[in-house]
PyMOL Python script that loads the backbone (N, CA, C, O; Angstrom):
from pymol import cmd

cmd.read_pdbstr("""\
ATOM      1  N   UNK A   1     106.260  98.738 117.410  1.00  0.00           N
ATOM      2  CA  UNK A   1     105.117  99.223 116.736  1.00  0.00           C
ATOM      3  C   UNK A   1     104.672  98.053 115.638  1.00  0.00           C
ATOM      4  O   UNK A   1     105.478  97.452 114.927  1.00  0.00           O
ATOM      5  N   UNK A   2     103.414  97.872 115.638  1.00  0.00           N
ATOM      6  CA  UNK A   2     102.910  96.820 114.749  1.00  0.00           C
ATOM      7  C   UNK A   2     102.649  97.546 113.372  1.00  0.00           C
ATOM      8  O   UNK A   2     102.731  98.768 113.241  1.00  0.00           O
ATOM      9  N   UNK A   3     102.318  96.647 112.338  1.00  0.00           N
ATOM     10  CA  UNK A   3     102.078  97.245 111.052  1.00  0.00           C
ATOM     11  C   UNK A   3     100.850  98.125 111.008  1.00  0.00           C
ATOM     12  O   UNK A   3     100.794  99.133 110.304  1.00  0.00           O
ATOM     13  N   UNK A   4      99.762  97.661 111.869  1.00  0.00           N
ATOM     14  CA  UNK A   4      98.589  98.284 111.904  1.00  0.00           C
ATOM     15  C   UNK A   4      98.764  99.666 112.634  1.00  0.00           C
ATOM     16  O   UNK A   4      98.145 100.668 112.276  1.00  0.00           O
ATOM     17  N   UNK A   5      99.569  99.648 113.587  1.00  0.00           N
ATOM     18  CA  UNK A   5     100.026 101.138 114.326  1.00  0.00           C
ATOM     19  C   UNK A   5     100.527 101.967 113.420  1.00  0.00           C
ATOM     20  O   UNK A   5     100.144 103.137 113.426  1.00  0.00           O
ATOM     21  N   UNK A   6     101.463 101.527 112.486  1.00  0.00           N
ATOM     22  CA  UNK A   6     102.165 102.333 111.519  1.00  0.00           C
ATOM     23  C   UNK A   6     101.257 102.714 110.519  1.00  0.00           C
ATOM     24  O   UNK A   6     101.378 103.872 110.119  1.00  0.00           O
ATOM     25  N   UNK A   7     100.329 101.986 109.991  1.00  0.00           N
ATOM     26  CA  UNK A   7      99.330 102.365 109.117  1.00  0.00           C
ATOM     27  C   UNK A   7      98.410 103.413 109.735  1.00  0.00           C
ATOM     28  O   UNK A   7      98.132 104.453 109.138  1.00  0.00           O
ATOM     29  N   UNK A   8      97.928 103.101 110.993  1.00  0.00           N
ATOM     30  CA  UNK A   8      97.074 104.153 111.623  1.00  0.00           C
ATOM     31  C   UNK A   8      97.854 105.620 111.733  1.00  0.00           C
ATOM     32  O   UNK A   8      97.224 106.671 111.611  1.00  0.00           O
ATOM     33  N   UNK A   9      99.159 105.589 111.952  1.00  0.00           N
ATOM     34  CA  UNK A   9      99.919 106.805 112.231  1.00  0.00           C
ATOM     35  C   UNK A   9      99.961 107.481 110.799  1.00  0.00           C
ATOM     36  O   UNK A   9      99.767 108.694 110.719  1.00  0.00           O
ATOM     37  N   UNK A  10     100.209 106.723 109.664  1.00  0.00           N
ATOM     38  CA  UNK A  10     100.319 107.373 108.466  1.00  0.00           C
ATOM     39  C   UNK A  10      98.944 107.953 108.013  1.00  0.00           C
ATOM     40  O   UNK A  10      98.863 109.055 107.470  1.00  0.00           O
ATOM     41  N   UNK A  11      97.877 107.163 108.261  1.00  0.00           N
ATOM     42  CA  UNK A  11      96.470 107.656 108.026  1.00  0.00           C
ATOM     43  C   UNK A  11      96.029 108.881 108.893  1.00  0.00           C
ATOM     44  O   UNK A  11      95.301 109.758 108.428  1.00  0.00           O
ATOM     45  N   UNK A  12      96.443 108.897 110.015  1.00  0.00           N
ATOM     46  CA  UNK A  12      96.064 110.004 110.950  1.00  0.00           C
ATOM     47  C   UNK A  12      96.891 111.192 110.549  1.00  0.00           C
ATOM     48  O   UNK A  12      96.359 112.300 110.615  1.00  0.00           O
ATOM     49  N   UNK A  13      98.267 111.071 110.098  1.00  0.00           N
ATOM     50  CA  UNK A  13      98.892 112.201 109.610  1.00  0.00           C
ATOM     51  C   UNK A  13      98.488 112.892 108.294  1.00  0.00           C
ATOM     52  O   UNK A  13      98.538 114.098 108.055  1.00  0.00           O
ATOM     53  N   UNK A  14      98.074 111.882 107.474  1.00  0.00           N
ATOM     54  CA  UNK A  14      97.221 112.455 106.277  1.00  0.00           C
ATOM     55  C   UNK A  14      96.180 113.161 106.542  1.00  0.00           C
ATOM     56  O   UNK A  14      96.065 114.263 106.005  1.00  0.00           O
ATOM     57  N   UNK A  15      95.236 112.697 107.393  1.00  0.00           N
ATOM     58  CA  UNK A  15      94.101 113.373 107.720  1.00  0.00           C
ATOM     59  C   UNK A  15      94.329 114.656 108.282  1.00  0.00           C
ATOM     60  O   UNK A  15      93.580 115.586 107.984  1.00  0.00           O
ATOM     61  N   UNK A  16      95.400 114.828 109.161  1.00  0.00           N
ATOM     62  CA  UNK A  16      95.725 116.117 109.676  1.00  0.00           C
ATOM     63  C   UNK A  16      96.268 117.089 108.501  1.00  0.00           C
ATOM     64  O   UNK A  16      95.987 118.287 108.506  1.00  0.00           O
ATOM     65  N   UNK A  17      96.963 116.569 107.620  1.00  0.00           N
ATOM     66  CA  UNK A  17      97.342 117.298 106.498  1.00  0.00           C
ATOM     67  C   UNK A  17      96.177 117.903 105.810  1.00  0.00           C
ATOM     68  O   UNK A  17      96.066 119.116 105.636  1.00  0.00           O
ATOM     69  N   UNK A  18      95.267 116.971 105.402  1.00  0.00           N
ATOM     70  CA  UNK A  18      94.126 117.524 104.668  1.00  0.00           C
ATOM     71  C   UNK A  18      93.131 118.385 105.406  1.00  0.00           C
ATOM     72  O   UNK A  18      92.502 119.279 104.840  1.00  0.00           O
ATOM     73  N   UNK A  19      93.002 118.088 106.702  1.00  0.00           N
ATOM     74  CA  UNK A  19      92.205 119.039 107.532  1.00  0.00           C
ATOM     75  C   UNK A  19      92.876 120.497 107.627  1.00  0.00           C
ATOM     76  O   UNK A  19      92.199 121.523 107.563  1.00  0.00           O
ATOM     77  N   UNK A  20      94.238 120.489 107.783  1.00  0.00           N
ATOM     78  CA  UNK A  20      94.977 121.867 107.661  1.00  0.00           C
ATOM     79  C   UNK A  20      94.787 122.526 106.315  1.00  0.00           C
ATOM     80  O   UNK A  20      94.726 123.755 106.267  1.00  0.00           O
ATOM     81  N   UNK A  21      94.681 121.746 105.138  1.00  0.00           N
ATOM     82  CA  UNK A  21      94.537 122.309 103.871  1.00  0.00           C
ATOM     83  C   UNK A  21      93.083 122.887 103.719  1.00  0.00           C
ATOM     84  O   UNK A  21      92.829 123.916 103.094  1.00  0.00           O
ATOM     85  N   UNK A  22      92.150 122.094 104.374  1.00  0.00           N
ATOM     86  CA  UNK A  22      90.803 122.479 104.259  1.00  0.00           C
ATOM     87  C   UNK A  22      90.604 123.775 104.877  1.00  0.00           C
ATOM     88  O   UNK A  22      89.958 124.621 104.260  1.00  0.00           O
ATOM     89  N   UNK A  23      91.145 124.064 106.170  1.00  0.00           N
ATOM     90  CA  UNK A  23      90.936 125.146 106.940  1.00  0.00           C
ATOM     91  C   UNK A  23      91.665 126.288 106.244  1.00  0.00           C
ATOM     92  O   UNK A  23      91.114 127.388 106.239  1.00  0.00           O
ATOM     93  N   UNK A  24      92.906 126.129 105.628  1.00  0.00           N
ATOM     94  CA  UNK A  24      93.402 127.047 104.897  1.00  0.00           C
ATOM     95  C   UNK A  24      92.575 127.638 103.749  1.00  0.00           C
ATOM     96  O   UNK A  24      92.498 128.855 103.581  1.00  0.00           O
ATOM     97  N   UNK A  25      92.033 126.853 103.058  1.00  0.00           N
ATOM     98  CA  UNK A  25      91.228 127.082 101.905  1.00  0.00           C
ATOM     99  C   UNK A  25      89.785 127.639 102.218  1.00  0.00           C
ATOM    100  O   UNK A  25      89.207 128.436 101.479  1.00  0.00           O
ATOM    101  N   UNK A  26      89.299 127.167 103.319  1.00  0.00           N
ATOM    102  CA  UNK A  26      87.865 127.556 103.772  1.00  0.00           C
ATOM    103  C   UNK A  26      87.824 129.071 104.195  1.00  0.00           C
ATOM    104  O   UNK A  26      88.697 129.559 104.913  1.00  0.00           O
ATOM    105  N   UNK A  27      86.838 129.730 103.742  1.00  0.00           N
ATOM    106  CA  UNK A  27      86.814 131.074 104.291  1.00  0.00           C
ATOM    107  C   UNK A  27      86.582 131.088 105.784  1.00  0.00           C
ATOM    108  O   UNK A  27      85.982 130.167 106.339  1.00  0.00           O
ATOM    109  N   UNK A  28      87.076 132.173 106.456  1.00  0.00           N
ATOM    110  CA  UNK A  28      86.750 132.336 107.782  1.00  0.00           C
ATOM    111  C   UNK A  28      85.372 132.310 108.359  1.00  0.00           C
ATOM    112  O   UNK A  28      84.392 132.765 107.769  1.00  0.00           O
ATOM    113  N   UNK A  29      85.344 131.740 109.575  1.00  0.00           N
ATOM    114  CA  UNK A  29      83.881 131.602 110.185  1.00  0.00           C
ATOM    115  C   UNK A  29      83.381 133.111 110.009  1.00  0.00           C
ATOM    116  O   UNK A  29      84.109 134.104 109.996  1.00  0.00           O
ATOM    117  N   UNK A  30      82.124 133.083 109.890  1.00  0.00           N
ATOM    118  CA  UNK A  30      81.328 134.500 109.918  1.00  0.00           C
ATOM    119  C   UNK A  30      81.280 134.910 111.394  1.00  0.00           C
ATOM    120  O   UNK A  30      81.444 134.147 112.347  1.00  0.00           O
ATOM    121  N   UNK A  31      81.024 136.264 111.447  1.00  0.00           N
ATOM    122  CA  UNK A  31      80.876 136.760 112.888  1.00  0.00           C
ATOM    123  C   UNK A  31      79.825 136.019 113.582  1.00  0.00           C
ATOM    124  O   UNK A  31      79.959 135.675 114.756  1.00  0.00           O
ATOM    125  N   UNK A  32      78.740 135.752 112.859  1.00  0.00           N
ATOM    126  CA  UNK A  32      77.456 134.969 113.642  1.00  0.00           C
ATOM    127  C   UNK A  32      77.984 133.755 114.031  1.00  0.00           C
ATOM    128  O   UNK A  32      77.733 133.419 115.188  1.00  0.00           O
ATOM    129  N   UNK A  33      78.760 132.895 113.246  1.00  0.00           N
ATOM    130  CA  UNK A  33      79.214 131.670 113.904  1.00  0.00           C
ATOM    131  C   UNK A  33      80.100 131.778 115.017  1.00  0.00           C
ATOM    132  O   UNK A  33      80.067 130.990 115.962  1.00  0.00           O
ATOM    133  N   UNK A  34      80.905 132.755 114.923  1.00  0.00           N
ATOM    134  CA  UNK A  34      81.878 132.888 116.048  1.00  0.00           C
ATOM    135  C   UNK A  34      81.138 133.456 117.374  1.00  0.00           C
ATOM    136  O   UNK A  34      81.552 133.220 118.509  1.00  0.00           O
ATOM    137  N   UNK A  35      80.102 134.158 117.115  1.00  0.00           N
ATOM    138  CA  UNK A  35      79.163 134.617 118.311  1.00  0.00           C
ATOM    139  C   UNK A  35      78.487 133.370 118.888  1.00  0.00           C
ATOM    140  O   UNK A  35      78.487 133.173 120.103  1.00  0.00           O
ATOM    141  N   UNK A  36      77.945 132.579 118.075  1.00  0.00           N
ATOM    142  CA  UNK A  36      77.355 131.342 118.424  1.00  0.00           C
ATOM    143  C   UNK A  36      78.150 130.442 119.360  1.00  0.00           C
ATOM    144  O   UNK A  36      77.730 130.014 120.435  1.00  0.00           O
ATOM    145  N   UNK A  37      79.389 130.195 118.807  1.00  0.00           N
ATOM    146  CA  UNK A  37      80.465 129.407 119.488  1.00  0.00           C
ATOM    147  C   UNK A  37      80.686 130.083 120.838  1.00  0.00           C
ATOM    148  O   UNK A  37      80.577 129.445 121.885  1.00  0.00           O
ATOM    149  N   UNK A  38      80.988 131.343 120.805  1.00  0.00           N
ATOM    150  CA  UNK A  38      81.241 132.022 122.142  1.00  0.00           C
ATOM    151  C   UNK A  38      80.001 131.843 123.226  1.00  0.00           C
ATOM    152  O   UNK A  38      80.175 131.605 124.421  1.00  0.00           O
ATOM    153  N   UNK A  39      78.873 131.985 122.660  1.00  0.00           N
ATOM    154  CA  UNK A  39      77.716 131.897 123.530  1.00  0.00           C
ATOM    155  C   UNK A  39      77.522 130.439 124.017  1.00  0.00           C
ATOM    156  O   UNK A  39      77.035 130.251 125.132  1.00  0.00           O
ATOM    157  N   UNK A  40      77.861 129.463 123.276  1.00  0.00           N
ATOM    158  CA  UNK A  40      77.810 128.178 123.612  1.00  0.00           C
ATOM    159  C   UNK A  40      78.726 127.767 124.763  1.00  0.00           C
ATOM    160  O   UNK A  40      78.346 127.081 125.711  1.00  0.00           O
ATOM    161  N   UNK A  41      80.088 128.289 124.588  1.00  0.00           N
ATOM    162  CA  UNK A  41      81.160 128.274 125.555  1.00  0.00           C
ATOM    163  C   UNK A  41      80.852 128.844 126.879  1.00  0.00           C
ATOM    164  O   UNK A  41      81.190 128.279 127.919  1.00  0.00           O
ATOM    165  N   UNK A  42      80.204 129.975 126.843  1.00  0.00           N
ATOM    166  CA  UNK A  42      79.828 130.665 128.028  1.00  0.00           C
ATOM    167  C   UNK A  42      78.790 129.959 128.701  1.00  0.00           C
ATOM    168  O   UNK A  42      78.770 129.850 129.927  1.00  0.00           O
ATOM    169  N   UNK A  43      77.849 129.429 127.874  1.00  0.00           N
ATOM    170  CA  UNK A  43      76.722 128.684 128.531  1.00  0.00           C
ATOM    171  C   UNK A  43      77.117 127.409 129.342  1.00  0.00           C
ATOM    172  O   UNK A  43      76.635 127.079 130.425  1.00  0.00           O
ATOM    173  N   UNK A  44      78.101 126.734 128.613  1.00  0.00           N
ATOM    174  CA  UNK A  44      78.585 125.584 129.133  1.00  0.00           C
ATOM    175  C   UNK A  44      79.513 125.886 130.394  1.00  0.00           C
ATOM    176  O   UNK A  44      79.466 125.222 131.429  1.00  0.00           O
ATOM    177  N   UNK A  45      80.250 126.825 130.207  1.00  0.00           N
ATOM    178  CA  UNK A  45      81.219 127.347 131.411  1.00  0.00           C
ATOM    179  C   UNK A  45      80.348 127.609 132.641  1.00  0.00           C
ATOM    180  O   UNK A  45      80.826 127.382 133.752  1.00  0.00           O
ATOM    181  N   UNK A  46      79.077 128.081 132.513  1.00  0.00           N
ATOM    182  CA  UNK A  46      78.323 128.641 133.568  1.00  0.00           C
ATOM    183  C   UNK A  46      77.388 127.507 134.251  1.00  0.00           C
ATOM    184  O   UNK A  46      76.772 127.665 135.305  1.00  0.00           O
ATOM    185  N   UNK A  47      77.395 126.433 133.522  1.00  0.00           N
ATOM    186  CA  UNK A  47      76.696 125.234 134.057  1.00  0.00           C
ATOM    187  C   UNK A  47      77.131 124.791 135.529  1.00  0.00           C
ATOM    188  O   UNK A  47      78.289 125.009 135.884  1.00  0.00           O
ATOM    189  N   UNK A  48      76.290 124.217 136.330  1.00  0.00           N
ATOM    190  CA  UNK A  48      76.804 123.569 137.502  1.00  0.00           C
ATOM    191  C   UNK A  48      77.755 122.554 137.254  1.00  0.00           C
ATOM    192  O   UNK A  48      77.647 121.870 136.237  1.00  0.00           O
ATOM    193  N   UNK A  49      78.631 122.381 138.024  1.00  0.00           N
ATOM    194  CA  UNK A  49      79.862 121.525 137.654  1.00  0.00           C
ATOM    195  C   UNK A  49      79.378 119.924 137.214  1.00  0.00           C
ATOM    196  O   UNK A  49      80.013 119.388 136.306  1.00  0.00           O
ATOM    197  N   UNK A  50      78.420 119.284 137.770  1.00  0.00           N
ATOM    198  CA  UNK A  50      77.924 118.051 137.211  1.00  0.00           C
ATOM    199  C   UNK A  50      77.500 118.114 135.982  1.00  0.00           C
ATOM    200  O   UNK A  50      77.851 117.227 135.204  1.00  0.00           O
ATOM    201  N   UNK A  51      76.745 119.059 135.588  1.00  0.00           N
ATOM    202  CA  UNK A  51      76.143 119.159 134.247  1.00  0.00           C
ATOM    203  C   UNK A  51      77.227 119.589 133.300  1.00  0.00           C
ATOM    204  O   UNK A  51      77.251 119.080 132.179  1.00  0.00           O
ATOM    205  N   UNK A  52      78.137 120.491 133.654  1.00  0.00           N
ATOM    206  CA  UNK A  52      79.136 120.920 132.846  1.00  0.00           C
ATOM    207  C   UNK A  52      80.089 119.637 132.526  1.00  0.00           C
ATOM    208  O   UNK A  52      80.562 119.514 131.396  1.00  0.00           O
ATOM    209  N   UNK A  53      80.311 118.843 133.379  1.00  0.00           N
ATOM    210  CA  UNK A  53      81.168 117.560 133.277  1.00  0.00           C
ATOM    211  C   UNK A  53      80.482 116.707 132.292  1.00  0.00           C
ATOM    212  O   UNK A  53      81.111 116.156 131.388  1.00  0.00           O
ATOM    213  N   UNK A  54      79.144 116.575 132.449  1.00  0.00           N
ATOM    214  CA  UNK A  54      78.303 115.610 131.589  1.00  0.00           C
ATOM    215  C   UNK A  54      78.308 116.096 130.025  1.00  0.00           C
ATOM    216  O   UNK A  54      78.442 115.316 129.082  1.00  0.00           O
ATOM    217  N   UNK A  55      78.150 117.427 129.912  1.00  0.00           N
ATOM    218  CA  UNK A  55      78.130 118.017 128.547  1.00  0.00           C
ATOM    219  C   UNK A  55      79.584 118.044 128.048  1.00  0.00           C
ATOM    220  O   UNK A  55      79.674 117.841 126.837  1.00  0.00           O
ATOM    221  N   UNK A  56      80.718 118.242 128.681  1.00  0.00           N
ATOM    222  CA  UNK A  56      82.057 118.036 128.230  1.00  0.00           C
ATOM    223  C   UNK A  56      82.386 116.572 127.917  1.00  0.00           C
ATOM    224  O   UNK A  56      83.102 116.334 126.945  1.00  0.00           O
ATOM    225  N   UNK A  57      81.904 115.563 128.687  1.00  0.00           N
ATOM    226  CA  UNK A  57      82.143 114.297 128.409  1.00  0.00           C
ATOM    227  C   UNK A  57      81.411 113.903 127.098  1.00  0.00           C
ATOM    228  O   UNK A  57      81.911 113.170 126.244  1.00  0.00           O
ATOM    229  N   UNK A  58      80.267 114.421 127.027  1.00  0.00           N
ATOM    230  CA  UNK A  58      79.472 114.052 125.754  1.00  0.00           C
ATOM    231  C   UNK A  58      80.216 114.539 124.679  1.00  0.00           C
ATOM    232  O   UNK A  58      80.426 113.758 123.750  1.00  0.00           O
ATOM    233  N   UNK A  59      80.736 115.879 124.610  1.00  0.00           N
ATOM    234  CA  UNK A  59      81.446 116.447 123.457  1.00  0.00           C
ATOM    235  C   UNK A  59      82.687 115.739 123.193  1.00  0.00           C
ATOM    236  O   UNK A  59      83.061 115.469 122.051  1.00  0.00           O
ATOM    237  N   UNK A  60      83.283 115.459 124.178  1.00  0.00           N
ATOM    238  CA  UNK A  60      84.568 114.514 123.907  1.00  0.00           C
ATOM    239  C   UNK A  60      84.215 113.288 123.416  1.00  0.00           C
ATOM    240  O   UNK A  60      84.979 112.818 122.573  1.00  0.00           O
ATOM    241  N   UNK A  61      83.227 112.630 123.734  1.00  0.00           N
ATOM    242  CA  UNK A  61      82.888 111.142 123.164  1.00  0.00           C
ATOM    243  C   UNK A  61      82.309 111.425 121.658  1.00  0.00           C
ATOM    244  O   UNK A  61      82.542 110.654 120.727  1.00  0.00           O
ATOM    245  N   UNK A  62      81.616 112.486 121.537  1.00  0.00           N
ATOM    246  CA  UNK A  62      81.212 112.639 120.120  1.00  0.00           C
ATOM    247  C   UNK A  62      82.403 112.961 119.142  1.00  0.00           C
ATOM    248  O   UNK A  62      82.398 112.544 117.984  1.00  0.00           O
ATOM    249  N   UNK A  63      83.381 113.693 119.642  1.00  0.00           N
ATOM    250  CA  UNK A  63      84.358 113.993 118.829  1.00  0.00           C
ATOM    251  C   UNK A  63      85.287 112.878 118.556  1.00  0.00           C
ATOM    252  O   UNK A  63      85.881 112.770 117.483  1.00  0.00           O
ATOM    253  N   UNK A  64      85.416 111.974 119.631  1.00  0.00           N
ATOM    254  CA  UNK A  64      86.326 110.802 119.493  1.00  0.00           C
ATOM    255  C   UNK A  64      85.563 109.803 118.548  1.00  0.00           C
ATOM    256  O   UNK A  64      86.222 109.136 117.751  1.00  0.00           O
ATOM    257  N   UNK A  65      84.231 109.682 118.607  1.00  0.00           N
ATOM    258  CA  UNK A  65      83.683 108.921 117.642  1.00  0.00           C
ATOM    259  C   UNK A  65      83.720 109.296 116.176  1.00  0.00           C
ATOM    260  O   UNK A  65      83.898 108.423 115.326  1.00  0.00           O
ATOM    261  N   UNK A  66      83.547 110.645 115.838  1.00  0.00           N
ATOM    262  CA  UNK A  66      83.788 111.161 114.527  1.00  0.00           C
ATOM    263  C   UNK A  66      85.237 110.956 114.032  1.00  0.00           C
ATOM    264  O   UNK A  66      85.458 110.695 112.849  1.00  0.00           O
ATOM    265  N   UNK A  67      86.275 111.082 114.997  1.00  0.00           N
ATOM    266  CA  UNK A  67      87.655 110.742 114.591  1.00  0.00           C
ATOM    267  C   UNK A  67      87.760 109.394 114.212  1.00  0.00           C
ATOM    268  O   UNK A  67      88.401 109.086 113.207  1.00  0.00           O
ATOM    269  N   UNK A  68      87.145 108.483 114.977  1.00  0.00           N
ATOM    270  CA  UNK A  68      87.291 107.039 114.718  1.00  0.00           C
ATOM    271  C   UNK A  68      86.671 106.684 113.366  1.00  0.00           C
ATOM    272  O   UNK A  68      87.229 105.932 112.567  1.00  0.00           O
ATOM    273  N   UNK A  69      85.577 107.222 113.170  1.00  0.00           N
ATOM    274  CA  UNK A  69      84.816 107.041 111.771  1.00  0.00           C
ATOM    275  C   UNK A  69      85.727 107.562 110.694  1.00  0.00           C
ATOM    276  O   UNK A  69      85.997 106.830 109.742  1.00  0.00           O
ATOM    277  N   UNK A  70      86.199 108.729 110.777  1.00  0.00           N
ATOM    278  CA  UNK A  70      87.047 109.240 109.769  1.00  0.00           C
ATOM    279  C   UNK A  70      88.274 108.431 109.398  1.00  0.00           C
ATOM    280  O   UNK A  70      88.616 108.311 108.222  1.00  0.00           O
ATOM    281  N   UNK A  71      89.002 107.820 110.502  1.00  0.00           N
ATOM    282  CA  UNK A  71      90.179 106.890 110.275  1.00  0.00           C
ATOM    283  C   UNK A  71      89.579 105.696 109.557  1.00  0.00           C
ATOM    284  O   UNK A  71      90.091 105.327 108.500  1.00  0.00           O
ATOM    285  N   UNK A  72      88.581 105.101 110.039  1.00  0.00           N
ATOM    286  CA  UNK A  72      88.041 103.905 109.498  1.00  0.00           C
ATOM    287  C   UNK A  72      87.550 104.132 107.948  1.00  0.00           C
ATOM    288  O   UNK A  72      87.797 103.243 107.133  1.00  0.00           O
ATOM    289  N   UNK A  73      86.910 105.224 107.571  1.00  0.00           N
ATOM    290  CA  UNK A  73      86.579 105.581 106.326  1.00  0.00           C
ATOM    291  C   UNK A  73      87.750 105.807 105.358  1.00  0.00           C
ATOM    292  O   UNK A  73      87.824 105.292 104.243  1.00  0.00           O
ATOM    293  N   UNK A  74      88.686 106.660 105.923  1.00  0.00           N
ATOM    294  CA  UNK A  74      90.004 106.850 105.108  1.00  0.00           C
ATOM    295  C   UNK A  74      90.732 105.690 104.757  1.00  0.00           C
ATOM    296  O   UNK A  74      91.156 105.548 103.610  1.00  0.00           O
ATOM    297  N   UNK A  75      90.949 104.679 105.821  1.00  0.00           N
ATOM    298  CA  UNK A  75      91.529 103.381 105.688  1.00  0.00           C
ATOM    299  C   UNK A  75      91.025 102.691 104.669  1.00  0.00           C
ATOM    300  O   UNK A  75      91.729 102.291 103.742  1.00  0.00           O
ATOM    301  N   UNK A  76      89.709 102.484 104.755  1.00  0.00           N
ATOM    302  CA  UNK A  76      88.881 101.691 103.696  1.00  0.00           C
ATOM    303  C   UNK A  76      88.880 102.246 102.270  1.00  0.00           C
ATOM    304  O   UNK A  76      88.853 101.483 101.305  1.00  0.00           O
ATOM    305  N   UNK A  77      88.910 103.626 102.135  1.00  0.00           N
ATOM    306  CA  UNK A  77      89.004 104.320 100.869  1.00  0.00           C
ATOM    307  C   UNK A  77      90.516 103.975 100.418  1.00  0.00           C
ATOM    308  O   UNK A  77      90.709 103.673  99.240  1.00  0.00           O
ATOM    309  N   UNK A  78      91.320 104.004 101.100  1.00  0.00           N
ATOM    310  CA  UNK A  78      92.811 103.896 100.740  1.00  0.00           C
ATOM    311  C   UNK A  78      92.876 102.545 100.219  1.00  0.00           C
ATOM    312  O   UNK A  78      93.429 102.337  99.139  1.00  0.00           O
ATOM    313  N   UNK A  79      92.302 101.513 100.965  1.00  0.00           N
ATOM    314  CA  UNK A  79      92.568 100.103 100.621  1.00  0.00           C
ATOM    315  C   UNK A  79      91.590  99.828  99.238  1.00  0.00           C
ATOM    316  O   UNK A  79      91.945  98.987  98.411  1.00  0.00           O
ATOM    317  N   UNK A  80      90.482 100.517  99.086  1.00  0.00           N
ATOM    318  CA  UNK A  80      89.796 100.328  97.783  1.00  0.00           C
ATOM    319  C   UNK A  80      90.506 100.887  96.619  1.00  0.00           C
ATOM    320  O   UNK A  80      90.339 100.427  95.489  1.00  0.00           O
ATOM    321  N   UNK A  81      91.420 102.026  96.915  1.00  0.00           N
ATOM    322  CA  UNK A  81      92.334 102.516  95.850  1.00  0.00           C
ATOM    323  C   UNK A  81      93.300 101.651  95.504  1.00  0.00           C
ATOM    324  O   UNK A  81      93.614 101.579  94.316  1.00  0.00           O
ATOM    325  N   UNK A  82      93.953 100.829  96.483  1.00  0.00           N
ATOM    326  CA  UNK A  82      94.877  99.961  96.164  1.00  0.00           C
ATOM    327  C   UNK A  82      94.329  98.812  95.349  1.00  0.00           C
ATOM    328  O   UNK A  82      94.954  98.426  94.361  1.00  0.00           O
ATOM    329  N   UNK A  83      93.225  98.262  95.702  1.00  0.00           N
ATOM    330  CA  UNK A  83      92.587  97.139  94.985  1.00  0.00           C
ATOM    331  C   UNK A  83      92.232  97.671  93.648  1.00  0.00           C
ATOM    332  O   UNK A  83      92.437  96.911  92.701  1.00  0.00           O
ATOM    333  N   UNK A  84      91.744  98.824  93.409  1.00  0.00           N
ATOM    334  CA  UNK A  84      91.405  99.290  92.156  1.00  0.00           C
ATOM    335  C   UNK A  84      92.714  99.416  91.299  1.00  0.00           C
ATOM    336  O   UNK A  84      92.681  99.067  90.120  1.00  0.00           O
ATOM    337  N   UNK A  85      93.764  99.863  91.810  1.00  0.00           N
ATOM    338  CA  UNK A  85      95.052  99.936  91.155  1.00  0.00           C
ATOM    339  C   UNK A  85      95.607  98.629  90.692  1.00  0.00           C
ATOM    340  O   UNK A  85      96.189  98.531  89.612  1.00  0.00           O
ATOM    341  N   UNK A  86      95.415  97.556  91.564  1.00  0.00           N
ATOM    342  CA  UNK A  86      95.840  96.278  91.275  1.00  0.00           C
ATOM    343  C   UNK A  86      94.975  95.770  90.084  1.00  0.00           C
ATOM    344  O   UNK A  86      95.532  95.246  89.119  1.00  0.00           O
ATOM    345  N   UNK A  87      93.703  95.907  90.130  1.00  0.00           N
ATOM    346  CA  UNK A  87      92.706  95.498  89.143  1.00  0.00           C
ATOM    347  C   UNK A  87      93.252  96.136  87.768  1.00  0.00           C
ATOM    348  O   UNK A  87      93.546  95.405  86.822  1.00  0.00           O
ATOM    349  N   UNK A  88      93.363  97.436  87.711  1.00  0.00           N
ATOM    350  CA  UNK A  88      93.687  98.174  86.478  1.00  0.00           C
ATOM    351  C   UNK A  88      94.986  97.708  86.041  1.00  0.00           C
ATOM    352  O   UNK A  88      95.033  97.572  84.819  1.00  0.00           O
ATOM    353  N   UNK A  89      96.118  97.404  86.688  1.00  0.00           N
ATOM    354  CA  UNK A  89      97.324  96.930  86.380  1.00  0.00           C
ATOM    355  C   UNK A  89      97.211  95.403  85.694  1.00  0.00           C
ATOM    356  O   UNK A  89      97.975  95.008  84.814  1.00  0.00           O
ATOM    357  N   UNK A  90      96.269  94.733  86.186  1.00  0.00           N
ATOM    358  CA  UNK A  90      96.085  93.379  85.626  1.00  0.00           C
ATOM    359  C   UNK A  90      95.441  93.372  84.312  1.00  0.00           C
ATOM    360  O   UNK A  90      95.530  92.374  83.597  1.00  0.00           O
ATOM    361  N   UNK A  91      94.834  94.360  83.964  1.00  0.00           N
ATOM    362  CA  UNK A  91      94.168  94.455  82.561  1.00  0.00           C
ATOM    363  C   UNK A  91      95.161  94.704  81.472  1.00  0.00           C
ATOM    364  O   UNK A  91      94.784  94.803  80.304  1.00  0.00           O
TER     365      UNK A  91
END
""", "prot")
cmd.dss("prot")
cmd.show_as("cartoon", "prot")
cmd.util.cbc("prot")
cmd.orient("prot")
């Protein structure tokens, strides 16, 4: 395991902890939101197989992109914090 892999693992674990905390503190989804999600799932499930696969691949790609962006932003935010601490302690 490289240093970068270890850093990525720590960052991903911290993100998971924060997401869990966010969901615990966030009010439950409204009935309207739940109904819209259910309708979308039913709609996608009833698509012809080629279109269903296309939509599922798009959703997977979109989620993967968001996850990559979050890791990138968190990593750079963390590194900015370290740089700021170093700057403060030099003063």
